[in-house]
VEXGU-153677 format. One record per atom (N, C-alpha, C): x, y, z; chain; atom name; residue in one letter. Coordinates in steps of 0.001 Angstrom, whole numbers, padded with zeros to 6 digits. Example, Ala and Ser with C-alpha at 12.3 -4.5 7.8 and 13.67 -1.06 7.14 Angstrom:
+---------+---------+---------+-------+------+------+
|      xx |      yy |      zz | chain | name | resn |
+---------+---------+---------+-------+------+------+
|  013190 | -005690 |  007800 |     A |    N |    A |
|  012300 | -004500 |  007800 |     A |   CA |    A |
|  013200 | -003300 |  007800 |     A |    C |    A |
|  012850 | -002250 |  007080 |     A |    N |    S |
|  013670 | -001060 |  007140 |     A |   CA |    S |
|  012900 |  000030 |  007870 |     A |    C |    S |
+---------+---------+---------+-------+------+------+
REM end
This chain:
+---------+---------+---------+-------+------+------+
|      xx |      yy |      zz | chain | name | resn |
+---------+---------+---------+-------+------+------+
| -024564 | -034214 | -041559 |     A |    N |    X |
| -025807 | -033757 | -042317 |     A |   CA |    X |
| -025149 | -032006 | -042741 |     A |    C |    X |
| -025504 | -032223 | -044399 |     A |    N |    X |
| -024964 | -030524 | -044960 |     A |   CA |    X |
| -025950 | -029918 | -045388 |     A |    C |    X |
| -025946 | -028822 | -045752 |     A |    N |    X |
| -027877 | -028254 | -045806 |     A |   CA |    X |
| -028601 | -028129 | -046958 |     A |    C |    X |
| -028334 | -028501 | -046986 |     A |    N |    X |
| -028939 | -028706 | -048255 |     A |   CA |    X |
| -029647 | -030435 | -048034 |     A |    C |    X |
| -028692 | -031402 | -047696 |     A |    N |    X |
| -030282 | -032290 | -046887 |     A |   CA |    X |
| -030605 | -032425 | -045892 |     A |    C |    X |
| -030519 | -030814 | -045267 |     A |    N |    X |
| -030965 | -030642 | -044059 |     A |   CA |    X |
| -032397 | -030051 | -044984 |     A |    C |    X |
| -032539 | -028444 | -045853 |     A |    N |    X |
| -033208 | -028255 | -045956 |     A |   CA |    X |
| -033974 | -030041 | -046813 |     A |    C |    X |
| -033807 | -030784 | -047356 |     A |    N |    X |
| -034544 | -031799 | -048450 |     A |   CA |    X |
| -035694 | -032539 | -047674 |     A |    C |    X |
| -034778 | -032563 | -045953 |     A |    N |    X |
| -035441 | -033327 | -044987 |     A |   CA |    X |
| -036896 | -032647 | -044530 |     A |    C |    X |
| -036365 | -031122 | -044672 |     A |    N |    X |
| -037609 | -030225 | -044488 |     A |   CA |    X |
| -038459 | -030443 | -045067 |     A |    C |    X |
| -038567 | -029967 | -046484 |     A |    N |    X |
| -039324 | -030114 | -048195 |     A |   CA |    X |
| -039571 | -031727 | -048084 |     A |    C |    X |
| -039032 | -032648 | -047992 |     A |    N |    X |
| -039782 | -033373 | -047778 |     A |   CA |    X |
| -041819 | -034234 | -046632 |     A |    C |    X |
| -040588 | -033595 | -045310 |     A |    N |    X |
| -041801 | -033263 | -044465 |     A |   CA |    X |
| -043221 | -032992 | -044526 |     A |    C |    X |
| -042808 | -031721 | -045756 |     A |    N |    X |
| -044363 | -031151 | -046078 |     A |   CA |    X |
| -045039 | -031005 | -046955 |     A |    C |    X |
| -044163 | -031800 | -047967 |     A |    N |    X |
| -045128 | -032284 | -048888 |     A |   CA |    X |
| -046081 | -033242 | -048635 |     A |    C |    X |
| -046760 | -033133 | -049530 |     A |    N |    X |
| -048236 | -033730 | -048799 |     A |   CA |    X |
| -048797 | -034470 | -050361 |     A |    C |    X |
| -050083 | -035173 | -050398 |     A |    N |    X |
| -050817 | -036313 | -052044 |     A |   CA |    X |
| -049454 | -036684 | -052940 |     A |    C |    X |
| -050139 | -036614 | -054137 |     A |    N |    X |
| -049268 | -036634 | -055059 |     A |   CA |    X |
| -047692 | -036742 | -054914 |     A |    C |    X |
| -047111 | -035152 | -054302 |     A |    N |    X |
| -046274 | -035041 | -054623 |     A |   CA |    X |
| -045105 | -035177 | -053227 |     A |    C |    X |
| -045773 | -036162 | -052312 |     A |    N |    X |
| -045330 | -037083 | -050688 |     A |   CA |    X |
| -044209 | -037924 | -051064 |     A |    C |    X |
| -044520 | -038084 | -052713 |     A |    N |    X |
| -043425 | -039735 | -052664 |     A |   CA |    X |
| -042393 | -038977 | -053722 |     A |    C |    X |
| -042479 | -038435 | -054361 |     A |    N |    X |
| -041001 | -037200 | -054409 |     A |   CA |    X |
| -039589 | -037659 | -054450 |     A |    C |    X |
| -038871 | -038676 | -055311 |     A |    N |    X |
| -037597 | -038827 | -055390 |     A |   CA |    X |
| -037026 | -037472 | -055002 |     A |    C |    X |
| -036732 | -037257 | -053408 |     A |    N |    X |
| -036050 | -035751 | -052672 |     A |   CA |    X |
| -034284 | -036116 | -053221 |     A |    C |    X |
| -033609 | -037446 | -052962 |     A |    N |    X |
| -032532 | -037114 | -053689 |     A |   CA |    X |
| -032355 | -036462 | -054868 |     A |    C |    X |
| -033314 | -036973 | -055850 |     A |    N |    X |
| -032992 | -036688 | -057608 |     A |   CA |    X |
| -033473 | -035692 | -057568 |     A |    C |    X |
| -034315 | -035108 | -056387 |     A |    N |    X |
| -034524 | -033193 | -056612 |     A |   CA |    X |
| -033705 | -032427 | -056256 |     A |    C |    X |
| -032330 | -033154 | -054778 |     A |    N |    X |
| -031691 | -031550 | -054541 |     A |   CA |    X |
| -030419 | -031998 | -055689 |     A |    C |    X |
| -030623 | -033386 | -056733 |     A |    N |    X |
| -029700 | -033137 | -058186 |     A |   CA |    X |
| -029898 | -031847 | -058560 |     A |    C |    X |
| -031638 | -031993 | -058393 |     A |    N |    X |
| -031483 | -030732 | -059899 |     A |   CA |    X |
| -031427 | -029273 | -059973 |     A |    C |    X |
| -031636 | -029325 | -057868 |     A |    N |    X |
| -031641 | -028288 | -056927 |     A |   CA |    X |
| -030112 | -027905 | -057847 |     A |    C |    X |
| -029267 | -028882 | -056829 |     A |    N |    X |
| -027438 | -028812 | -057310 |     A |   CA |    X |
| -027883 | -027739 | -058210 |     A |    C |    X |
| -027904 | -028199 | -059618 |     A |    N |    X |
| -027295 | -028577 | -060998 |     A |   CA |    X |
| -027997 | -027250 | -060933 |     A |    C |    X |
| -029093 | -026880 | -060751 |     A |    N |    X |
| -030190 | -025625 | -061190 |     A |   CA |    X |
| -028950 | -024584 | -060899 |     A |    C |    X |
| -028855 | -024466 | -059277 |     A |    N |    X |
| -027867 | -023531 | -059083 |     A |   CA |    X |
| -026610 | -023456 | -059665 |     A |    C |    X |
| -026133 | -024421 | -060028 |     A |    N |    X |
| -024583 | -024342 | -060264 |     A |   CA |    X |
| -024412 | -023324 | -061638 |     A |    C |    X |
| -025756 | -023745 | -062367 |     A |    N |    X |
| -026600 | -023499 | -063717 |     A |   CA |    X |
| -026691 | -021911 | -063839 |     A |    C |    X |
| -027316 | -021912 | -062814 |     A |    N |    X |
| -027275 | -019817 | -062080 |     A |   CA |    X |
| -026227 | -019658 | -062691 |     A |    C |    X |
| -024894 | -019837 | -061806 |     A |    N |    X |
| -024114 | -019073 | -061280 |     A |   CA |    X |
| -022788 | -019059 | -062456 |     A |    C |    X |
| -022577 | -020339 | -063427 |     A |    N |    X |
| -021942 | -020626 | -064518 |     A |   CA |    X |
| -022124 | -019389 | -065203 |     A |    C |    X |
| -023812 | -019680 | -066089 |     A |    N |    X |
| -024487 | -018346 | -066837 |     A |   CA |    X |
| -024528 | -017282 | -066280 |     A |    C |    X |
| -024013 | -016617 | -064959 |     A |    N |    X |
| -024189 | -015353 | -064936 |     A |   CA |    X |
| -022569 | -014676 | -064740 |     A |    C |    X |
| -021564 | -015252 | -064615 |     A |    N |    X |
| -019961 | -015601 | -064842 |     A |   CA |    X |
| -020173 | -015704 | -065622 |     A |    C |    X |
| -020935 | -016181 | -066818 |     A |    N |    X |
| -020200 | -016856 | -068494 |     A |   CA |    X |
| -020875 | -015107 | -069198 |     A |    C |    X |
| -022342 | -014751 | -068573 |     A |    N |    X |
| -022573 | -013531 | -069471 |     A |   CA |    X |
| -021686 | -012366 | -069528 |     A |    C |    X |
| -021504 | -012970 | -067326 |     A |    N |    X |
| -020706 | -011248 | -067597 |     A |   CA |    X |
| -018959 | -011212 | -067829 |     A |    C |    X |
| -018177 | -012391 | -068323 |     A |    N |    X |
| -017663 | -012183 | -069680 |     A |   CA |    X |
| -018147 | -012340 | -070865 |     A |    C |    X |
| -018186 | -012696 | -071349 |     A |    N |    X |
| -019198 | -011944 | -072688 |     A |   CA |    X |
| -019037 | -010524 | -072908 |     A |    C |    X |
| -019967 | -009748 | -071678 |     A |    N |    X |
| -019960 | -008941 | -071985 |     A |   CA |    X |
| -018176 | -008227 | -071270 |     A |    C |    X |
| -017826 | -008670 | -071087 |     A |    N |    X |
| -016623 | -007885 | -070881 |     A |   CA |    X |
| -015944 | -007471 | -072124 |     A |    C |    X |
| -016090 | -008847 | -073191 |     A |    N |    X |
| -015262 | -009066 | -074216 |     A |   CA |    X |
| -016249 | -008365 | -075091 |     A |    C |    X |
| -017321 | -007880 | -075083 |     A |    N |    X |
| -017954 | -007095 | -076419 |     A |   CA |    X |
| -019649 | -007816 | -076390 |     A |    C |    X |
| -019298 | -008792 | -076165 |     A |    N |    X |
| -020495 | -010515 | -076667 |     A |   CA |    X |
| -021885 | -010025 | -076552 |     A |    C |    X |
| -022745 | -010809 | -076846 |     A |    N |    X |
| -023934 | -010193 | -076686 |     A |   CA |    X |
| -024112 | -011649 | -075584 |     A |    C |    X |
| -025096 | -010779 | -074203 |     A |    N |    X |
| -024945 | -012657 | -072881 |     A |   CA |    X |
| -026563 | -013120 | -072570 |     A |    C |    X |
| -027433 | -012400 | -073949 |     A |    N |    X |
| -028450 | -012586 | -073097 |     A |   CA |    X |
| -029071 | -013806 | -073262 |     A |    C |    X |
| -028828 | -015089 | -073722 |     A |    N |    X |
| -029050 | -016551 | -073904 |     A |   CA |    X |
| -028759 | -016031 | -072599 |     A |    C |    X |
| -027604 | -016435 | -072285 |     A |    N |    X |
| -027128 | -016647 | -070888 |     A |   CA |    X |
| -027180 | -016366 | -069600 |     A |    C |    X |
| -027611 | -014898 | -069403 |     A |    N |    X |
| -028962 | -014173 | -068357 |     A |   CA |    X |
| -029886 | -014668 | -068000 |     A |    C |    X |
| -030552 | -015275 | -069025 |     A |    N |    X |
| -031706 | -015497 | -069620 |     A |   CA |    X |
| -032320 | -016913 | -069280 |     A |    C |    X |
| -030959 | -017589 | -068937 |     A |    N |    X |
| -030193 | -018934 | -068461 |     A |   CA |    X |
| -030362 | -019346 | -067033 |     A |    C |    X |
| -030297 | -018765 | -066508 |     A |    N |    X |
| -029704 | -017988 | -065555 |     A |   CA |    X |
| -030748 | -017305 | -064585 |     A |    C |    X |
| -031370 | -017122 | -064658 |     A |    N |    X |
| -033080 | -016787 | -064571 |     A |   CA |    X |
| -034083 | -017788 | -063902 |     A |    C |    X |
| -033440 | -018743 | -065695 |     A |    N |    X |
| -034669 | -019783 | -066100 |     A |   CA |    X |
| -034733 | -020581 | -064437 |     A |    C |    X |
| -033005 | -021266 | -064544 |     A |    N |    X |
| -032708 | -021935 | -063240 |     A |   CA |    X |
| -032698 | -021198 | -061663 |     A |    C |    X |
| -032799 | -020502 | -061417 |     A |    N |    X |
| -033378 | -019827 | -060451 |     A |   CA |    X |
| -034352 | -019792 | -060325 |     A |    C |    X |
| -035604 | -019764 | -061384 |     A |    N |    X |
| -036729 | -020007 | -061291 |     A |   CA |    X |
| -037287 | -021665 | -060653 |     A |    C |    X |
| -036379 | -021992 | -061375 |     A |    N |    X |
| -036587 | -023596 | -061561 |     A |   CA |    X |
| -036364 | -024018 | -059857 |     A |    C |    X |
| -035267 | -023637 | -059561 |     A |    N |    X |
| -035152 | -023857 | -058092 |     A |   CA |    X |
| -035523 | -023264 | -057011 |     A |    C |    X |
| -036155 | -022992 | -057181 |     A |    N |    X |
| -037166 | -021399 | -056052 |     A |   CA |    X |
| -038305 | -022683 | -056306 |     A |    C |    X |
| -039001 | -022412 | -057696 |     A |    N |    X |
| -040218 | -023432 | -057777 |     A |   CA |    X |
| -039612 | -024945 | -056713 |     A |    C |    X |
| -038766 | -025552 | -056883 |     A |    N |    X |
| -038511 | -027093 | -056356 |     A |   CA |    X |
| -038922 | -027618 | -054634 |     A |    C |    X |
| -038372 | -025342 | -054553 |     A |    N |    X |
| -037810 | -025253 | -052766 |     A |   CA |    X |
| -039267 | -025172 | -051898 |     A |    C |    X |
| -040543 | -024734 | -053079 |     A |    N |    X |
| -041207 | -024785 | -052356 |     A |   CA |    X |
| -042148 | -026059 | -052326 |     A |    C |    X |
| -042949 | -025993 | -051176 |     A |    N |    X |
| -044270 | -027476 | -051488 |     A |   CA |    X |
| -044805 | -026977 | -052644 |     A |    C |    X |
| -045155 | -028523 | -052611 |     A |    N |    X |
| -046704 | -027596 | -054062 |     A |   CA |    X |
| -047829 | -028430 | -054253 |     A |    C |    X |
| -048536 | -028298 | -054216 |     A |    N |    X |
| -049728 | -028154 | -054350 |     A |   CA |    X |
| -049387 | -029409 | -054102 |     A |    C |    X |
| -050954 | -030427 | -053664 |     A |    N |    X |
| -052046 | -032033 | -053431 |     A |   CA |    X |
| -052198 | -032260 | -055127 |     A |    C |    X |
| -052497 | -030948 | -055680 |     A |    N |    X |
| -053437 | -031755 | -056941 |     A |   CA |    X |
| -052673 | -032132 | -057837 |     A |    C |    X |
| -052584 | -032909 | -058724 |     A |    N |    X |
| -052208 | -033183 | -060479 |     A |   CA |    X |
| -051289 | -031091 | -060695 |     A |    C |    X |
| -051875 | -030476 | -060575 |     A |    N |    X |
| -052005 | -029664 | -061081 |     A |   CA |    X |
| -050619 | -029540 | -061034 |     A |    C |    X |
| -050198 | -029362 | -059705 |     A |    N |    X |
| -048675 | -028971 | -059183 |     A |   CA |    X |
| -047833 | -030115 | -059892 |     A |    C |    X |
| -047917 | -030948 | -059773 |     A |    N |    X |
| -047051 | -032071 | -060915 |     A |   CA |    X |
| -046842 | -031536 | -062463 |     A |    C |    X |
| -047888 | -031495 | -063203 |     A |    N |    X |
| -047958 | -030818 | -064862 |     A |   CA |    X |
| -047073 | -029873 | -064133 |     A |    C |    X |
| -048225 | -028649 | -063322 |     A |    N |    X |
| -046291 | -027041 | -063100 |     A |   CA |    X |
| -044547 | -027429 | -063593 |     A |    C |    X |
| -044707 | -028327 | -062607 |     A |    N |    X |
| -043086 | -029046 | -061815 |     A |   CA |    X |
| -042761 | -029061 | -063288 |     A |    C |    X |
| -043021 | -030264 | -064675 |     A |    N |    X |
| -042764 | -030954 | -065670 |     A |   CA |    X |
| -042746 | -029762 | -066341 |     A |    C |    X |
| -043285 | -029060 | -067030 |     A |    N |    X |
| -042902 | -028256 | -068186 |     A |   CA |    X |
| -042065 | -026793 | -067482 |     A |    C |    X |
| -042711 | -026805 | -066686 |     A |    N |    X |
| -040424 | -026016 | -065872 |     A |   CA |    X |
| -039828 | -026650 | -066203 |     A |    C |    X |
| -039836 | -028133 | -065315 |     A |    N |    X |
| -038733 | -028711 | -065848 |     A |   CA |    X |
| -038142 | -028952 | -067299 |     A |    C |    X |
| -039264 | -029236 | -068568 |     A |    N |    X |
| -038956 | -029216 | -069664 |     A |   CA |    X |
| -038227 | -028105 | -070278 |     A |    C |    X |
| -039209 | -026821 | -069883 |     A |    N |    X |
| -038702 | -025740 | -069930 |     A |   CA |    X |
| -036809 | -025550 | -069642 |     A |    C |    X |
| -036878 | -025215 | -068012 |     A |    N |    X |
| -035701 | -025315 | -067671 |     A |   CA |    X |
| -034150 | -026053 | -069235 |     A |    C |    X |
| -034646 | -027135 | -068804 |     A |    N |    X |
| -033703 | -028254 | -069851 |     A |   CA |    X |
| -033284 | -027772 | -071119 |     A |    C |    X |
| -034460 | -027349 | -071946 |     A |    N |    X |
| -034684 | -026659 | -073323 |     A |   CA |    X |
| -033484 | -025470 | -073539 |     A |    C |    X |
| -033650 | -024607 | -071985 |     A |    N |    X |
| -032868 | -023519 | -071886 |     A |   CA |    X |
| -032374 | -023829 | -072045 |     A |    C |    X |
| -031391 | -024558 | -070982 |     A |    N |    X |
| -029924 | -025054 | -070615 |     A |   CA |    X |
| -029241 | -025727 | -071782 |     A |    C |    X |
| -029977 | -026182 | -072329 |     A |    N |    X |
| -029640 | -026859 | -074152 |     A |   CA |    X |
| -029067 | -025908 | -074659 |     A |    C |    X |
| -029810 | -025431 | -075093 |     A |    N |    X |
| -030158 | -023786 | -076066 |     A |   CA |    X |
| -028331 | -023146 | -075696 |     A |    C |    X |
| -028263 | -022743 | -074177 |     A |    N |    X |
| -027477 | -021944 | -073539 |     A |   CA |    X |
| -026347 | -022498 | -074168 |     A |    C |    X |
| -026034 | -023948 | -073395 |     A |    N |    X |
| -024664 | -025251 | -073713 |     A |   CA |    X |
| -024482 | -024474 | -075499 |     A |    C |    X |
| -025515 | -025023 | -076095 |     A |    N |    X |
| -024865 | -024822 | -077282 |     A |   CA |    X |
| -024760 | -024049 | -077545 |     A |    C |    X |
| -024713 | -022690 | -077598 |     A |    N |    X |
| -024402 | -021125 | -077718 |     A |   CA |    X |
| -023025 | -021336 | -077263 |     A |    C |    X |
| -022844 | -021753 | -076170 |     A |    N |    X |
| -020796 | -021395 | -074913 |     A |   CA |    X |
| -020556 | -022239 | -075555 |     A |    C |    X |
| -021006 | -023714 | -076076 |     A |    N |    X |
| -019375 | -024373 | -076295 |     A |   CA |    X |
| -019117 | -024057 | -078196 |     A |    C |    X |
| -019785 | -022905 | -078709 |     A |    N |    X |
| -019491 | -022349 | -079867 |     A |   CA |    X |
| -018099 | -021827 | -079548 |     A |    C |    X |
| -018484 | -020900 | -078338 |     A |    N |    X |
| -017348 | -020322 | -078661 |     A |   CA |    X |
| -016498 | -020782 | -076864 |     A |    C |    X |
| -016168 | -021981 | -077229 |     A |    N |    X |
| -015764 | -022831 | -076069 |     A |   CA |    X |
| -014582 | -022836 | -076554 |     A |    C |    X |
| -014137 | -022798 | -077538 |     A |    N |    X |
| -012612 | -023124 | -078175 |     A |   CA |    X |
| -012021 | -021476 | -076838 |     A |    C |    X |
| -012187 | -020244 | -077442 |     A |    N |    X |
| -011349 | -019159 | -077241 |     A |   CA |    X |
| -011883 | -018819 | -076046 |     A |    C |    X |
| -013008 | -019203 | -075165 |     A |    N |    X |
| -013109 | -018459 | -073909 |     A |   CA |    X |
| -013991 | -019562 | -072711 |     A |    C |    X |
| -012510 | -019923 | -072610 |     A |    N |    X |
| -012727 | -020911 | -070843 |     A |   CA |    X |
| -014742 | -020176 | -070211 |     A |    C |    X |
| -014182 | -019897 | -069864 |     A |    N |    X |
| -015399 | -019716 | -069029 |     A |   CA |    X |
| -016783 | -020256 | -069686 |     A |    C |    X |
| -017104 | -019859 | -071086 |     A |    N |    X |
| -018196 | -020722 | -072294 |     A |   CA |    X |
| -018322 | -021927 | -071965 |     A |    C |    X |
| -016839 | -022696 | -072225 |     A |    N |    X |
| -017039 | -024051 | -072052 |     A |   CA |    X |
| -017081 | -024634 | -071013 |     A |    C |    X |
| -016407 | -024349 | -069583 |     A |    N |    X |
| -017376 | -024270 | -068147 |     A |   CA |    X |
| -018959 | -023883 | -068958 |     A |    C |    X |
| -018943 | -022546 | -068481 |     A |    N |    X |
| -020373 | -023064 | -068978 |     A |   CA |    X |
| -021603 | -023784 | -069530 |     A |    C |    X |
| -021216 | -024437 | -070261 |     A |    N |    X |
| -021830 | -024768 | -071763 |     A |   CA |    X |
| -021973 | -026482 | -071005 |     A |    C |    X |
| -020508 | -026722 | -070338 |     A |    N |    X |
| -020617 | -028148 | -069802 |     A |   CA |    X |
| -021572 | -028488 | -068154 |     A |    C |    X |
| -021758 | -026943 | -067338 |     A |    N |    X |
| -023092 | -026841 | -066542 |     A |   CA |    X |
| -023686 | -027039 | -066559 |     A |    C |    X |
| -024066 | -026861 | -068208 |     A |    N |    X |
| -025678 | -026659 | -068245 |     A |   CA |    X |
| -025768 | -027825 | -069415 |     A |    C |    X |
| -025737 | -028585 | -069557 |     A |    N |    X |
| -025440 | -029846 | -069859 |     A |   CA |    X |
| -025900 | -030433 | -069074 |     A |    C |    X |
| -025289 | -030134 | -067809 |     A |    N |    X |
| -025552 | -031658 | -066398 |     A |   CA |    X |
| -026680 | -031011 | -065954 |     A |    C |    X |
| -026741 | -029069 | -065616 |     A |    N |    X |
| -028280 | -029212 | -065349 |     A |   CA |    X |
| -029814 | -029474 | -066122 |     A |    C |    X |
| -029260 | -029739 | -067228 |     A |    N |    X |
| -030298 | -030314 | -068789 |     A |   CA |    X |
| -030608 | -032171 | -068125 |     A |    C |    X |
| -029916 | -032702 | -067571 |     A |    N |    X |
| -029718 | -033934 | -068052 |     A |   CA |    X |
| -030104 | -033886 | -066231 |     A |    C |    X |
| -029994 | -033058 | -065352 |     A |    N |    X |
| -030824 | -033484 | -064132 |     A |   CA |    X |
| -031994 | -033216 | -063798 |     A |    C |    X |
| -032390 | -032303 | -065007 |     A |    N |    X |
| -034175 | -031588 | -065695 |     A |   CA |    X |
| -034252 | -033074 | -065928 |     A |    C |    X |
| -034448 | -033378 | -066462 |     A |    N |    X |
| -034256 | -034300 | -067490 |     A |   CA |    X |
| -034857 | -035556 | -066828 |     A |    C |    X |
| -033558 | -036306 | -065836 |     A |    N |    X |
| -033574 | -037268 | -064746 |     A |   CA |    X |
| -034610 | -037049 | -064175 |     A |    C |    X |
| -034881 | -036138 | -063283 |     A |    N |    X |
| -036217 | -035652 | -062609 |     A |   CA |    X |
| -037609 | -035619 | -062960 |     A |    C |    X |
| -037196 | -035357 | -064180 |     A |    N |    X |
| -039104 | -035439 | -065032 |     A |   CA |    X |
| -039189 | -036961 | -065236 |     A |    C |    X |
| -038004 | -037541 | -065651 |     A |    N |    X |
| -038362 | -039561 | -065616 |     A |   CA |    X |
| -038730 | -039535 | -064629 |     A |    C |    X |
| -037975 | -039469 | -063153 |     A |    N |    X |
| -038684 | -040409 | -061763 |     A |   CA |    X |
| -040314 | -040106 | -062024 |     A |    C |    X |
| -040517 | -038184 | -061592 |     A |    N |    X |
| -042101 | -038237 | -061962 |     A |   CA |    X |
| -042984 | -038652 | -062573 |     A |    C |    X |
| -042850 | -039273 | -064070 |     A |    N |    X |
| -043532 | -039767 | -064661 |     A |   CA |    X |
| -043906 | -041416 | -064935 |     A |    C |    X |
| -042459 | -041588 | -063930 |     A |    N |    X |
| -042568 | -043220 | -063520 |     A |   CA |    X |
| -043672 | -043048 | -062040 |     A |    C |    X |
| -043355 | -042013 | -061307 |     A |    N |    X |
| -043859 | -041482 | -060099 |     A |   CA |    X |
| -045466 | -041785 | -060033 |     A |    C |    X |
| -045852 | -040830 | -061252 |     A |    N |    X |
| -047304 | -040537 | -061939 |     A |   CA |    X |
| -048001 | -041640 | -062389 |     A |    C |    X |
| -047310 | -042722 | -063189 |     A |    N |    X |
| -048113 | -043751 | -064170 |     A |   CA |    X |
| -048730 | -044924 | -063025 |     A |    C |    X |
| -047677 | -044382 | -061647 |     A |    N |    X |
| -047656 | -046092 | -060026 |     A |   CA |    X |
| -048729 | -044923 | -059508 |     A |    C |    X |
| -049546 | -043951 | -059410 |     A |    N |    X |
| -050615 | -043188 | -058339 |     A |   CA |    X |
| -051820 | -044462 | -059269 |     A |    C |    X |
+---------+---------+---------+-------+------+------+
REM end
């Protein structure tokens, strides 16, 4: 068992209420995608800064992904408010990742780090969207 799987098993044991039915594999994928995006955006921002370019969108995206990841690692409140807050954060993270990917893709032809960042951000947005879809399904079956 790897560290992330062990951590997800421990987290699932602490969840109660509506969050107890969360798809932990989907959550693990989303956490890993957020971690990868945080790292890629931080690298990309550093690369852009070295070239004298603005990097604020990449840094904002890195911070958003870090916050989303930390939120998913905490057992959520047992109320629907916890689910609502998670959905809002997933929506915001996906939007930030898509905006960052678009900007980085525009400079991807000349910057390999930006091209990589764009792809990792798209992957993160897709993981967040898949997590939201999973949660919506779970919420309708309650």
